[in-house]
C-alpha positions in Angstrom: -4.0 23.5 -17.7 -3.2 22.6 -21.3 -6.2 22.2 -23.7 -6.6 21.7 -27.4 -7.2 25.4 -28.0 -5.2 26.9 -25.1 -8.1 28.6 -23.4 -6.9 27.7 -19.9 -8.3 25.9 -16.9 -12.0 25.1 -16.9 -12.4 25.5 -20.7 -12.5 22.4 -22.8 -13.4 23.6 -26.3 -12.8 21.7 -29.5 -12.9 18.3 -27.8 -13.5 15.0 -29.4 -17.0 13.7 -28.6 -16.9 10.6 -26.5 -19.7 8.5 -25.0 -20.2 9.0 -21.3 -18.2 6.4 -19.6 -20.3 3.7 -18.0 -18.9 3.5 -14.5 -20.6 0.3 -13.6 -21.1 -1.1 -10.2 -17.6 -2.7 -9.7 -17.3 -6.4 -9.3 -16.7 -8.0 -5.9 -14.9 -11.1 -4.9 -11.7 -12.5 -6.5 -10.0 -10.5 -9.2 -8.9 -12.1 -12.5 -5.7 -13.9 -12.9 -2.7 -11.5 -13.0 -4.6 -8.9 -10.9 -4.6 -8.2 -7.2 -7.4 -6.6 -5.0 -6.2 -3.6 -3.1 -7.7 -1.5 -0.2 -5.5 1.0 1.7 -5.4 0.9 5.5 -8.0 3.8 5.6 -10.4 1.8 3.4 -11.0 5.0 1.5 -11.4 3.0 -1.7 -10.9 -0.4 -3.3 -9.6 -1.3 -6.7 -8.1 -4.1 -8.7 -4.4 -3.7 -9.7 -2.4 -5.6 -12.3 0.8 -7.5 -11.4 3.8 -5.2 -11.4 5.9 -2.9 -9.3 3.6 -1.5 -6.6 4.2 1.5 -4.3 2.1 3.4 -1.8 3.1 7.0 -1.8 1.8 10.6 -1.4 2.1 14.0 -3.1 1.1 17.5 -2.0 -1.6 19.8 -3.4 -3.1 23.1 -2.4 -6.8 23.8 -1.9 -8.1 27.2 -0.8 -4.6 28.0 0.5 -4.4 24.8 2.6 -1.7 22.2 1.9 -3.1 18.7 1.3 -1.5 15.3 1.2 -2.9 13.0 -1.6 -2.6 9.3 -0.8 -2.1 7.1 -3.7 -1.2 3.6 -4.9 0.8 3.2 -8.1 1.6 0.1 -10.2 4.0 0.0 -13.1 3.6 -3.1 -15.3 6.3 -4.9 -17.3 5.0 -3.2 -20.5 5.5 0.3 -18.8 1.9 1.1 -18.2 1.1 3.1 -15.0 -2.0 2.5 -13.0 -2.8 5.0 -10.2 -5.6 5.3 -7.6 -5.6 8.4 -5.3 -7.7 9.9 -2.6 -7.7 13.1 -0.6 -10.0 14.7 2.0 -10.6 18.5 1.6 -10.3 20.7 4.7 -14.0 21.8 4.7 -15.2 23.9 7.6 -18.5 23.2 9.4 -21.4 24.3 7.3 -19.3 24.7 4.1 -20.1 22.6 1.0 -17.7 21.5 -1.7 -18.4 22.6 -5.2 -17.9 19.3 -7.1 -17.3 20.9 -10.5 -14.6 23.2 -9.0 -12.9 20.4 -7.2 -12.9 18.2 -10.3 -11.3 20.9 -12.3 -8.6 21.6 -9.7 -7.5 18.0 -9.5 -7.8 17.5 -13.2 -5.4 20.5 -13.6 -3.0 18.9 -11.1 -2.9 15.7 -13.0 -2.5 17.5 -16.4 0.5 19.3 -14.9 1.9 16.0 -13.5 1.9 14.3 -16.9 2.5 17.3 -19.1 -0.9 16.6 -20.5 -3.1 18.0 -23.3 -6.8 17.2 -22.9 -8.4 15.8 -26.1 -11.7 14.6 -24.8 -14.0 14.6 -21.7 -17.2 13.0 -20.6 -19.5 12.9 -17.6 -19.3 9.8 -15.4 -21.1 8.6 -12.3 -20.3 6.0 -9.7 -23.5 5.3 -7.8 -24.7 8.8 -6.8 -21.2 10.2 -7.0 -20.6 12.6 -9.9 -17.4 12.7 -11.9 -15.6 13.4 -15.1 -13.4 11.3 -17.4 -10.6 12.9 -19.4 -8.5 11.5 -22.2 -5.3 13.3 -23.0 -1.9 13.2 -24.6 0.7 12.7 -22.0 4.3 13.8 -22.5 6.1 13.1 -25.8 4.6 9.8 -26.8 2.1 8.7 -24.1 -1.6 8.8 -23.6 -3.6 9.0 -20.3 -7.1 8.5 -19.1 -8.2 10.0 -15.8 -11.5 9.8 -13.8 -12.1 12.2 -11.0 -15.0 11.7 -8.6 -16.2 14.0 -5.7 -18.3 12.9 -2.8 -18.7 15.6 -0.1 -15.1 16.5 1.0 -13.6 13.4 -0.5 -12.0 13.4 -4.0 -11.0 10.2 -5.8 -8.8 10.0 -8.8 -8.1 6.9 -10.9 -5.8 7.0 -13.9 -3.9 5.0 -16.4 -0.8 6.2 -18.4 0.5 4.3 -21.4 0.0 4.0 -25.1 -3.3 4.6 -26.9 -3.8 0.9 -27.2 -3.2 0.3 -23.5 -5.6 3.0 -22.2 -8.3 1.7 -24.6 -7.6 -2.0 -24.0 -9.2 -4.7 -21.8 -6.8 -4.1 -18.9 -8.0 -0.4 -18.7 -11.6 -1.6 -18.6 -10.9 -4.1 -15.7 -9.1 -1.4 -13.8 -11.5 1.5 -14.2 -14.6 -0.7 -13.6 -13.2 -2.3 -10.5 -12.9 1.0 -8.5 -15.0 1.3 -5.4 -15.4 4.3 -3.1 -15.4 4.1 0.7 -19.1 3.4 1.1 -19.0 0.5 -1.4 -16.1 -1.0 0.5 -18.0 -0.8 3.8 -21.1 -2.3 2.2 -19.1 -5.2 1.0 -17.9 -5.8 4.6 -21.4 -5.8 5.9 -22.6 -8.2 3.3 -19.5 -10.4 3.6 -19.2 -10.2 -0.2 -15.5 -10.8 -0.7 -14.1 -7.4 0.3 -11.9 -5.9 -2.3 -8.3 -6.1 -1.0 -9.0 -8.6 1.8 -10.5 -12.0 2.6 -14.2 -12.5 2.8 -15.9 -11.9 6.2 -14.9 -14.8 8.5 -11.6 -15.5 6.6 -8.2 -15.4 8.2 -7.2 -12.0 9.6 -4.9 -9.7 7.6 -1.5 -9.4 9.3 -1.0 -6.1 11.1 1.4 -3.5 9.6 3.2 -0.8 11.5 2.3 1.8 9.0 4.4 5.0 8.6 6.8 6.3 11.2 4.5 9.3 11.9 1.3 10.8 10.5 0.6 14.5 10.2 3.0 17.4 10.7 4.4 17.7 7.1 8.0 18.8 7.3 7.8 20.1 10.9 10.6 18.9 13.1 10.3 15.4 14.5 10.9 15.1 18.3 10.8 11.9 20.4 11.0 10.6 24.0 12.0 7.1 24.9 11.2 5.2 28.1 14.0 4.9 30.7 15.7 1.5 31.2 13.5 -1.4 30.3 10.3 0.7 30.3 7.6 1.0 27.7 4.8 3.4 26.7 1.6 3.0 28.6 -0.3 6.2 27.9 -0.3 9.8 26.9 -1.3 13.1 28.6 -2.5 15.7 26.1 -3.4 19.4 25.9 -6.6 20.0 23.9 -7.1 23.0 21.6 -9.8 24.2 19.1 -10.0 24.5 15.4 -13.3 26.3 14.8 -15.8 24.2 16.8 -13.7 21.1 16.8 -11.4 19.8 19.4 -7.8 19.2 18.4 -4.6 17.8 20.1 -2.0 20.5 20.5 0.3 19.1 23.2 1.4 15.5 24.2 3.4 14.0 27.0 4.2 10.3 27.1 3.6 8.1 30.2 6.1 5.3 30.7 6.0 2.3 32.9 9.1 0.7 34.4 8.4 -2.2 36.6 5.3 -1.1 38.5 6.1 2.6 38.5 4.7 5.2 36.0 6.6 8.3 35.0 5.9 11.2 32.8 8.2 11.9 29.8 9.0 15.1 27.9 6.1 17.4 26.9 5.8 18.5 23.3 3.6 21.5 22.6 3.1 24.4 25.0 -0.6 24.7 25.8 -2.0 22.2 28.4 -4.8 24.5 29.8 -7.3 21.8 28.7 -5.7 18.6 29.8 -6.8 15.0 29.1 -5.1 11.7 30.0 -5.4 8.1 28.8 -3.3 5.3 30.4 -3.3 1.5 30.2 -4.6 -0.6 33.1 -2.0 -2.8 35.0 -0.4 -5.5 32.8 -1.1 -3.7 29.5 0.8 -1.2 27.3 0.4 0.8 24.2 0.5 -1.4 21.1 -0.9 0.9 18.4 -2.3 4.3 17.9 -5.1 5.4 15.5 -4.8 9.1 14.5 -6.9 11.5 12.5 -4.9 14.4 11.1 -5.4 17.4 8.8 -3.4 20.5 9.2 -2.5 19.2 12.7 -3.6 16.4 15.0 -7.4 16.2 15.3 -7.6 13.3 17.6 -6.5 9.7 18.4 -7.2 6.5 20.3 -4.7 4.0 21.8 -4.9 0.2 21.4 -3.6 -1.4 24.7 -2.2 -4.9 24.6 -1.3 -7.4 27.2 2.4 -7.4 28.2 3.8 -11.0 28.3 7.5 -11.7 28.7 8.5 -8.3 27.3 6.2 -8.7 24.2 2.7 -7.5 23.4 -0.2 -9.8 22.7 -2.4 -8.4 19.9 -5.1 -11.0 20.7 -5.5 -9.7 24.2 -6.2 -6.0 23.6 -8.7 -3.2 24.2 -9.3 0.3 22.8 -9.1 3.5 24.7 -11.7 6.3 24.4 -11.2 8.8 21.6 -9.1 11.8 22.6 -9.6 15.1 20.8 -11.9 15.7 17.7 -13.0 13.7 14.8 -12.1 16.1 12.0 -9.3 15.7 9.5 -8.7 12.9 7.0 -9.4 9.2 7.3 -8.0 7.5 10.4 -4.5 6.0 10.1 -3.4 3.2 12.4 0.3 2.8 13.4 1.6 -0.2 15.2 -0.4 -3.3 16.0 2.1 -6.1 15.1 2.9 -6.9 18.8 6.3 -5.2 18.9 6.9 -3.5 22.2 6.4 0.3 22.0 9.1 2.1 24.0 8.6 5.7 23.0 6.4 8.5 21.5 7.3 10.4 18.4 5.7 13.7 17.5 6.1 16.5 15.0 5.9 20.1 16.3 6.2 23.7 15.3 7.2 26.4 17.7 3.9 26.1 19.6 1.9 23.0 18.8 2.2 19.3 18.2 1.2 18.7 14.5 1.9 14.9 14.1 2.2 11.7 16.1 3.9 8.3 15.8 5.4 5.5 17.9 8.9 4.3 18.6 9.5 0.5 18.8 11.9 -1.7 20.8 15.3 -1.8 19.1 15.1 1.7 17.5 17.6 4.4 18.4 16.6 7.9 19.5 18.3 10.0 16.9 17.4 13.7 17.0 17.7 15.9 14.0 15.7 17.5 11.2 15.1 15.6 8.0 15.0 16.3 4.3 12.1 14.9 2.2 12.5 11.2 1.5 12.9 10.3 -2.2 10.7 7.3 -3.0 9.3 4.8 -0.5 5.5 5.6 -0.6 3.9 4.5 2.6 6.6 2.0 3.6 7.7 2.2 7.2 10.2 5.1 7.8 13.5 4.7 9.6 16.4 7.0 10.7 20.0 6.1 11.5 22.8 8.3 13.0 26.0 7.8 15.0 25.7 6.9 18.7 28.0 9.7 19.9 28.1 12.5 17.5 30.0 12.4 14.2 29.1 13.0 10.5 27.9 10.9 7.6 30.8 10.4 5.3 29.5 7.7 2.9 27.3 4.8 2.0 27.5 1.2 1.1 24.9 0.5 -1.6 23.3 -2.8 -2.8 22.2 -2.7 -6.4 19.3 -4.6 -7.9 17.4 -4.7 -11.2 14.0 -3.5 -12.3 13.7 -5.1 -15.7 16.8 -3.9 -17.5 17.5 -0.9 -15.2 19.7 -0.6 -12.2 17.9 0.4 -9.0 18.9 0.8 -5.3 17.8 -2.1 -3.1 20.0 -1.7 0.1 21.9 1.0 1.9 24.2 1.1 4.9 25.5 4.5 6.2 29.1 5.1 7.0 29.8 7.6 9.9 33.1 9.2 10.9 33.5 9.6 14.7 36.8 10.8 16.1 38.7 9.9 13.0 37.3 6.4 12.8 34.7 5.0 10.3 31.7 3.4 11.9 29.0 1.4 10.0 25.3 2.0 10.7 22.4 -0.4 10.2 21.9 -2.1 6.9 18.4 -1.5 5.2 17.5 -3.9 2.5 18.8 -7.4 1.9 20.1 -7.3 -1.7 23.9 -7.3 -1.5 25.0 -9.3 -4.6 26.4 -6.1 -6.2 27.7 -3.6 -3.7 29.1 -0.1 -4.4 30.9 1.9 -1.7 31.2 5.6 -1.9 33.1 7.4 0.9 34.4 11.0 1.4 38.2 11.7 1.2 39.8 12.8 4.5 38.5 16.2 5.7 35.2 15.9 3.8 31.7 14.6 4.6 28.4 14.1 2.9 26.7 17.5 2.3 23.9 16.6 -0.1 22.5 13.8 -2.2 20.9 14.1 -5.6 18.2 11.4 -6.3 16.0 10.0 -9.0 13.1 8.1 -7.7 9.7 6.8 -8.8 8.0 3.9 -7.1 11.3 3.2 -5.4 14.8 4.7 -5.4 16.4 4.4 -8.9 19.7 6.1 -8.2 21.7 8.9 -6.6 24.9 10.8 -6.4 26.6 12.3 -3.3 27.9 15.8 -2.9 30.9 15.8 -0.5 31.8 19.1 1.3 34.8 20.2 3.2 34.4 20.0 7.0 35.1 23.5 8.3 35.8 24.8 11.8 33.1 23.9 14.3 31.9 20.9 12.3 30.0 23.0 9.6 30.3 22.1 5.9 31.6 24.4 3.2 29.4 24.3 0.1 32.1 26.3 -1.8 34.6 23.5 -1.3 32.9 20.4 -2.6 33.0 17.6 -5.2 30.5 15.1 -6.6 30.6 11.3 -6.5 29.9 9.1 -9.5 26.2 8.3 -10.2 25.1 5.1 -8.3 22.2 3.0 -9.6 20.0 3.8 -12.6 18.7 7.0 -14.2 15.0 6.0 -14.2 12.3 7.7 -12.2 11.5 11.4 -11.8 13.8 14.3 -10.9 16.6 14.6 -10.3 16.0 16.2 -6.9 18.7 17.5 -4.5 18.5 17.0 -0.8 20.6 19.2 1.6 23.4 21.3 0.3 23.3 24.5 2.3 26.2 23.5 4.6 24.1 22.1 7.5 26.0 19.1 8.9 24.6 15.8 7.8 24.6 13.4 10.8 22.7 10.4 9.3 20.1 9.1 6.9 16.4 8.7 6.8 14.4 6.5 4.5 11.8 3.9 3.9 12.1 0.2 3.7 9.9 -2.9 3.5 10.9 -6.4 4.7 13.1 -6.9 1.7 14.2 -3.7 0.1 15.2 -0.1 0.8 12.6 2.0 -1.1 13.3 5.6 -0.2 16.2 7.7 1.0 16.8 11.2 2.5 19.2 12.9 4.9 19.2 13.5 8.7 20.5 17.0 9.4 21.9 18.5 12.6 19.4 20.7 14.4 20.6 24.3 14.8 21.7 25.1 18.4 19.1 27.0 20.4 20.4 30.5 21.3 
């Protein structure tokens, strides 16, 4: 950590004296004009966010040797101020207590590293009974930042603003910081019907369902999938239960499909089924959503079953299964629920156990392969696209848009080469007013991409490599495309490049725009 006198992490000497920040009970009800109430699907916190470019995303951290995924929402305003609200659950074992001071210092240091910060002042803060710290710091070359870190049991909350000195001390900063609520406050609002932050008051119209991410849990473990045969759909899951300390976990899964009136078992993922469990829909119903708790692996889940009517699901006629597995891990994440027919089960696995779960919807292709990290996209729904019958990715059609004065990527369509012919994949994103097409010359294919991303995908270049014997790529015989899009965002970051054949793309997209991009790589052949 950088401090004013360079004494290292945990020492804040020579600081300016500031008055302890008054973290008042946040307001409820409707936010001011130009602001939007926000609560994530987990309801881990609530906050008011200004109008601007919003993204839900995640980043990784390490706590006591365990890798954590920090969930965050970020808004960038027109005047370039950044507002962030983040939450993470620490992997605390039974009977173990979190040291709030140590946790605060750890996540303070992580933020300082993120913004190239130099702490200039600190103060104690409190939100209800929850202790915390506020830090003011120089950020980068010309910026300033204010950070508040709160700790409640295993949960850590971070809210921050990055901008000019005037911005972090202005009226908008006060509205933002004073609006923050932790999980208990959000739940209290729901019970009182007091205008829940981020949603309608109790009794108001329901919030439309969102499919959520493609999978939860599993980190960068390989993704595997199984799809129902014919016109079938997913009606249940058989599992193998394991243990993490005293808690049950889910270490193996096997989908149950229904075609007509016949149920069949799909592929099993994970190897240990010595402690089996099974949950299946009653006749006339099918899986419409899954609620999962994950930490280092899959702790447990429940299924939402919905009535099947004319090949569609009815969210209004549904019921919940019993909980399968344990209740450890982070906040529950719900996938699915919008009534789209679920036709398959996704999972992430290592060599022994299942580590993540997800759903496959009608209309999606079963495209095996391992993925690079996705640049941008936050928590927008994930997708993957590859050729139907082998082949390699040889190019991309790109739709460009504008974020203020900067070019950004709004749409992408992959170009595959199969048997000497070019085949177009599915278009993601709707912006096609300015289209750039970048394609490999004969005998070459996509071997890597170099991206710059922030809240979305700002721009990228493509590294083309010679296709060698056996379909492998030769990194020593390569060339780089021109840069496509803008140079904003972080990075640059390179994805791929070791010669593994690239068979498609992965990414994230909302209803209008492509927001994240990565590569789908060919799985190595099993010996």
